[in-house]
C-alpha positions as CSV (number, residue, x, y, z in Angstrom):
1,M,105.9,88.2,99.0
2,N,104.5,90.4,96.3
3,P,105.6,90.8,92.7
4,L,107.6,94.0,92.5
5,N,106.6,96.4,89.8
6,P,109.2,97.4,87.2
7,F,109.2,101.1,87.9
8,A,111.9,103.2,89.5
9,A,114.5,100.4,88.9
10,S,117.1,102.8,90.3
11,P,115.1,104.9,92.8
12,Q,116.7,107.9,94.5
13,V,114.5,107.8,97.5
14,V,112.6,105.0,99.4
15,T,109.9,105.8,101.9
16,V,108.9,103.3,104.6
17,A,105.2,102.9,105.2
18,L,104.8,100.8,108.3
19,N,101.2,102.2,108.9
20,P,99.7,103.2,105.5
21,A,96.1,104.1,105.0
22,L,93.3,104.9,102.6
23,D,92.1,108.4,103.2
24,Q,88.4,109.0,102.6
25,T,87.8,112.7,102.2
26,I,84.3,114.0,102.5
27,E,83.3,117.6,101.8
28,I,80.4,119.1,103.7
29,A,79.2,122.7,103.7
30,G,78.9,123.5,107.4
31,I,79.3,120.4,109.5
32,K,76.6,120.1,112.2
33,L,77.6,117.7,114.9
34,G,74.9,115.3,116.2
35,E,72.8,115.9,113.1
36,V,72.3,114.4,109.7
37,N,74.8,116.0,107.2
38,R,74.5,115.8,103.5
39,A,77.9,115.5,101.9
40,L,78.8,117.4,98.7
41,R,81.3,114.9,97.4
42,M,83.7,112.1,98.5
43,Q,87.2,111.1,97.3
44,V,89.2,108.1,98.4
45,D,93.0,108.5,98.2
46,V,95.8,106.2,98.9
47,G,97.6,107.7,101.9
48,G,99.6,107.3,105.1
49,K,102.4,109.8,105.5
50,A,105.1,107.7,103.8
51,V,102.9,107.0,100.8
52,N,102.0,110.7,100.6
53,V,105.7,111.6,100.5
54,A,106.4,109.1,97.7
55,S,103.4,110.4,95.7
56,C,104.5,114.0,95.9
57,L,108.1,113.1,95.1
58,S,106.9,111.2,92.0
59,D,104.9,114.2,90.9
60,F,108.1,116.3,91.1
61,G,109.9,113.8,88.9
62,V,112.0,112.1,91.6
63,S,112.3,108.3,91.1
64,T,110.9,106.7,94.3
65,A,110.2,103.4,95.9
66,V,108.0,102.4,98.8
67,T,108.4,99.6,101.3
68,G,106.5,98.7,104.4
69,Q,103.2,96.8,104.6
70,I,99.7,96.9,102.9
71,G,96.7,94.7,103.4
72,R,95.8,92.3,100.6
73,D,92.1,93.0,100.9
74,N,92.3,96.6,99.6
75,A,95.8,96.5,98.0
76,A,94.4,97.4,94.5
77,L,94.1,101.1,95.2
78,F,97.8,101.2,96.3
79,E,98.9,99.2,93.3
80,D,97.0,101.6,91.0
81,L,98.7,104.6,92.5
82,F,102.1,103.0,92.3
83,Q,101.5,102.1,88.7
84,R,100.2,105.5,87.7
85,K,103.0,107.4,89.4
86,K,105.8,104.9,88.5
87,I,106.6,104.3,92.2
88,A,108.4,101.0,92.8
89,N,106.4,98.7,95.1
90,H,108.6,96.9,97.6
91,C,105.8,96.4,100.2
92,C,105.1,93.3,102.2
93,Y,101.5,92.1,101.7
94,L,99.6,91.1,104.9
95,D,96.3,89.5,105.4
96,G,93.3,91.8,106.0
97,L,92.6,95.5,105.2
98,T,94.9,98.5,105.3
99,R,93.4,101.0,107.7
100,I,90.9,103.5,106.5
101,N,90.9,107.1,107.7
102,S,88.2,109.7,107.3
103,K,88.8,113.4,106.6
104,L,85.8,115.8,107.0
105,V,86.4,119.0,105.0
106,D,84.0,121.8,106.0
107,T,83.8,124.0,102.9
108,A,82.1,126.7,104.9
109,S,84.8,127.2,107.6
110,G,87.7,125.8,105.6
111,Q,88.5,123.5,108.5
112,T,89.5,119.8,108.2
113,T,88.7,117.2,110.9
114,D,90.7,114.0,110.8
115,L,89.4,110.7,112.1
116,N,92.5,108.4,112.0
117,M,92.4,104.7,112.7
118,P,95.3,103.2,114.7
119,G,96.1,100.5,112.1
120,P,96.3,96.7,112.4
121,A,97.5,95.3,115.8
122,F,100.7,93.2,115.6
123,S,101.7,90.4,117.9
124,P,105.3,90.7,119.0
125,D,106.3,87.9,116.6
126,A,104.4,89.4,113.7
127,A,105.9,92.9,114.4
128,Q,109.5,91.4,114.4
129,D,108.8,89.5,111.2
130,L,107.6,92.6,109.4
131,L,110.5,94.6,110.6
132,K,112.9,91.9,109.5
133,Q,111.3,91.8,106.0
134,V,111.5,95.6,105.7
135,L,115.1,95.7,106.8
136,H,115.9,93.1,104.2
137,R,114.3,95.1,101.5
138,L,116.1,98.3,102.6
139,D,119.4,96.4,102.7
140,Q,118.8,95.6,99.0
141,L,117.8,99.2,98.1
142,V,120.2,101.3,100.2
143,G,123.1,100.9,97.8
144,Q,120.9,102.6,95.2
145,V,119.0,105.2,97.1
146,K,120.4,108.4,98.5
147,W,117.6,109.0,101.1
148,V,115.3,106.8,103.2
149,V,112.2,108.6,104.6
150,L,110.7,107.2,107.8
151,S,107.4,108.9,108.1
152,G,104.2,108.4,110.1
153,S,102.9,106.6,113.2
154,L,103.7,103.0,114.1
155,P,100.9,100.4,114.1
156,P,99.9,98.9,117.5
157,G,102.3,96.3,118.6
158,M,105.2,97.6,116.6
159,P,108.2,98.3,118.9
160,A,108.7,102.0,119.6
161,D,112.4,101.7,118.5
162,A,111.5,100.4,115.1
163,Y,112.5,103.6,113.4
164,A,115.7,103.7,115.5
165,T,116.5,100.2,114.3
166,I,115.9,101.1,110.6
167,T,117.9,104.4,111.0
168,R,120.9,102.6,112.5
169,Q,121.0,100.0,109.6
170,V,120.4,102.5,106.8
171,Q,123.0,105.0,107.9
172,A,125.6,102.3,108.7
173,A,125.2,101.2,105.1
174,G,125.9,104.8,103.9
175,G,122.3,106.0,103.4
176,S,120.7,109.1,104.9
177,V,117.5,109.2,106.9
178,L,114.8,111.8,107.1
179,L,112.5,111.2,110.1
180,D,109.0,112.5,110.5
181,T,107.2,111.0,113.5
182,S,106.3,111.8,117.0
183,G,106.2,110.6,120.6
184,A,108.2,107.5,121.7
185,P,109.3,106.6,118.1
186,L,110.8,110.1,117.6
187,R,112.6,110.0,120.9
188,A,114.1,106.6,120.3
189,A,115.2,107.4,116.7
190,L,116.8,110.7,117.7
191,A,119.3,108.8,119.9
192,V,120.6,107.2,116.7
193,G,121.0,110.4,114.7
194,P,118.9,110.7,111.6
195,K,120.2,113.4,109.2
196,I,117.0,115.4,109.1
197,I,113.9,115.6,111.3
198,K,110.6,117.4,110.6
199,P,108.4,117.7,113.7
200,N,105.6,120.1,113.9
201,R,105.5,122.5,116.8
202,H,103.1,120.3,118.8
203,E,105.3,117.2,118.3
204,L,108.4,119.1,119.3
205,A,106.7,120.4,122.5
206,E,105.6,116.9,123.4
207,L,109.2,115.7,122.9
208,V,110.7,118.2,125.3
209,G,107.7,118.2,127.7
210,Q,107.0,121.9,127.7
211,P,104.9,124.4,125.7
212,L,106.7,126.1,122.7
213,D,104.4,129.0,122.0
214,T,106.9,131.4,120.4
215,L,109.4,131.3,117.6
216,E,112.2,132.0,120.1
217,S,111.3,128.9,122.2
218,L,111.1,126.8,119.1
219,I,114.5,128.0,117.8
220,A,116.0,127.5,121.3
221,T,114.7,123.9,121.3
222,G,116.0,123.3,117.8
223,R,119.4,124.6,118.8
224,E,119.5,122.2,121.8
225,L,118.8,119.3,119.4
226,L,121.5,120.4,117.0
227,A,124.0,120.5,119.8
228,A,123.2,117.0,121.0
229,S,125.3,114.0,120.2
230,P,124.3,112.4,117.8
231,A,122.5,115.3,116.2
232,P,120.6,115.9,113.1
233,E,122.1,118.1,110.4
234,L,118.9,119.9,109.6
235,I,115.6,120.5,111.5
236,A,112.4,121.7,109.8
237,I,109.6,122.6,112.2
238,S,106.2,123.0,110.5
239,L,104.0,125.7,111.9
240,G,100.8,125.2,110.0
241,G,99.4,128.6,108.9
242,D,102.5,130.3,110.2
243,G,104.9,128.6,107.7
244,A,107.9,126.7,108.9
245,L,111.3,127.1,110.7
246,F,114.4,125.6,109.1
247,L,117.5,125.3,111.3
248,D,121.0,123.9,110.7
249,R,124.2,124.6,112.7
250,D,124.7,128.0,111.1
251,Q,121.3,129.5,110.5
252,A,117.7,129.7,111.6
253,L,115.2,130.7,108.9
254,H,111.5,131.4,109.0
255,A,109.7,130.6,105.7
256,L,106.4,132.4,105.5
257,P,103.4,130.6,104.0
258,A,102.3,131.3,100.4
259,Q,98.9,132.7,99.7
260,V,97.0,129.9,97.9
261,E,93.5,128.7,97.5
262,V,93.2,125.8,100.0
263,S,91.4,122.7,98.9
264,S,92.6,120.5,101.8
265,T,95.3,120.8,104.5
266,V,95.6,117.0,104.7
267,G,99.1,115.9,103.7
268,A,100.7,119.4,103.7
269,G,103.4,118.3,106.1
270,D,104.1,115.2,104.0
271,A,104.5,117.4,101.0
272,M,107.0,119.5,103.0
273,V,109.0,116.3,103.8
274,A,109.0,115.5,100.0
275,G,110.3,119.0,99.3
276,L,113.1,118.7,101.9
277,V,114.2,115.5,100.2
278,A,114.0,117.0,96.7
279,A,116.1,120.0,98.0
280,Q,118.8,117.6,99.3
281,L,118.9,115.8,96.0
282,E,119.5,119.1,94.3
283,G,122.1,120.2,96.8
284,L,120.3,123.4,97.7
285,N,121.4,125.7,100.5
286,L,119.2,126.3,103.5
287,T,117.4,129.3,102.1
288,E,116.5,127.6,98.9
289,T,115.6,124.4,100.8
290,A,113.2,126.4,102.9
291,R,111.6,127.9,99.8
292,L,111.2,124.6,97.9
293,A,109.9,122.6,100.9
294,T,107.4,125.4,101.8
295,A,106.3,125.5,98.1
296,F,105.7,121.8,98.1
297,A,103.4,122.2,101.1
298,A,101.6,125.2,99.6
299,A,101.2,123.5,96.3
300,K,99.7,120.4,98.0
301,L,97.1,122.7,99.8
302,T,95.6,123.4,96.4
303,R,94.9,119.7,95.8
304,L,92.7,117.0,97.4
305,G,94.9,114.0,98.1
306,P,98.7,113.5,98.0
307,H,99.2,115.3,94.7
308,L,101.2,118.2,93.4
309,P,100.8,120.4,90.3
310,R,103.4,120.3,87.6
311,P,107.0,120.8,88.8
312,A,107.3,124.1,86.9
313,E,104.4,125.4,89.0
314,V,106.0,124.3,92.2
315,R,109.3,125.9,91.3
316,A,107.5,129.2,90.4
317,L,105.7,129.1,93.8
318,A,109.0,128.6,95.5
319,Q,110.3,131.9,94.2
320,Q,107.3,133.6,95.9
321,I,108.2,132.2,99.3
322,S,109.5,134.9,101.7
323,V,112.3,133.6,104.0
324,L,113.3,135.6,107.1
325,S,116.6,135.1,108.9
326,Q,116.2,134.7,112.7
327,T,118.9,135.1,115.3
328,P,122.1,133.5,113.9
329,I,123.1,130.2,115.5
330,T,126.7,130.9,116.5
331,D,127.4,129.0,119.7
332,L,126.8,125.4,118.8
């Protein structure tokens, strides 16, 4: 049990970090594989998708809490971020290290190569104990928060239906869940009916077991998910450099990417998740949601680490996002 920090006493959002990480970003001008490379600089950021979401929400002025797990041996960096950004720390502290990922940023090509570690391996008993503790913390928080974000991979040994279990409990207690994961955890949780899902195009293709190489095929797959029972209310499909699709039962919109100077692509999808939540808290319609969520992602591209510029800059960027209406969804 860890001492909870005093910030965000009444958080609007809680993110669940079952597999957080420290992200070591190394900049190299022209990576040469198999040779000695001299790095330009290095930066270590607290990360993992759920922590990235919380960090971006905090930058935008949304009171946020994080639960999940972190390792005691390198907890100080997480605690420092939570203190600086006034994020309430409801994490469980486990023995050992939180996993460390490496991000190689080639400043010559503009490409980023991710080397992501799997995370600590849990025995069945340890996995169930952690899940029980997280569910208890969420049970205490769900009366306060409006949204719970389940984001990222599950560590080895954690049951594939962990997100489904959390979604079921949170939404039964009146909360809303935004889910951003892939593979078996995504499939299991979809059967419970989270309110929003945000796969990227590759994760969606993996889910349905077929290539989705066109906007038409992506929209058609999104329509099928919206017609299922239970079904999400909103689907955002991130498309990398092609922007993102946003679908609900009435519309399908394509938000085009903003032209910004890219520092790092790491965490752009997490920033989009944060933007989706911020839009829900503000009660925005689908078009304005698409603009704000895409602006979050674009703003994050200009920063190393899970950080955004001032909220006014993000909102100004949102007004520059072009949103195109696709074939109307009328037959759900």
